[in-house]
C-alpha angles and dihedrals in degrees: 000000000000119000121189105226088212088068089067091085106131122086116227138170127215107214135189114205122202139161137208105071098084131032133199124234091276093052097254116141115254116224109240125190137209123203105229096181139356114198149140119271143182106236123208126180104224098184143335128198138169122226139169119235123175090348095304124111114235135184118221111205126185121191136178120214117198111200137165112275119262132185088225107108115245115191141183089256089072132074135223114231109210125165090346095307125112110223120195115238113237101174141359119205136178103242098213138007094258093060096234093133141017134204123226113196118200137186129189138171119208132180115250110236 
């Protein structure tokens, strides 16, 4: 499939979060993060819905990020940081047989303020 490289026009970061290296003054672990990859992506909103859970209104947003393929492993334990939001990775696919691009599917639920 043909992808126009000019469509990769949104900056994203793939981040791994972990805890246990640093602790606050009360001894609680501080969540650290490591930027695994910073790249340009084509962003598509796959769906967006609103739902009510435990009496609070939430938005459920699903996005697809198309990025150039990398041998660096990207897993569901990581997040995509896009426009200041951390989006949980649901699935990572190779976009075509020749491994030029990969798709990163995300899903996040946020409280409506």
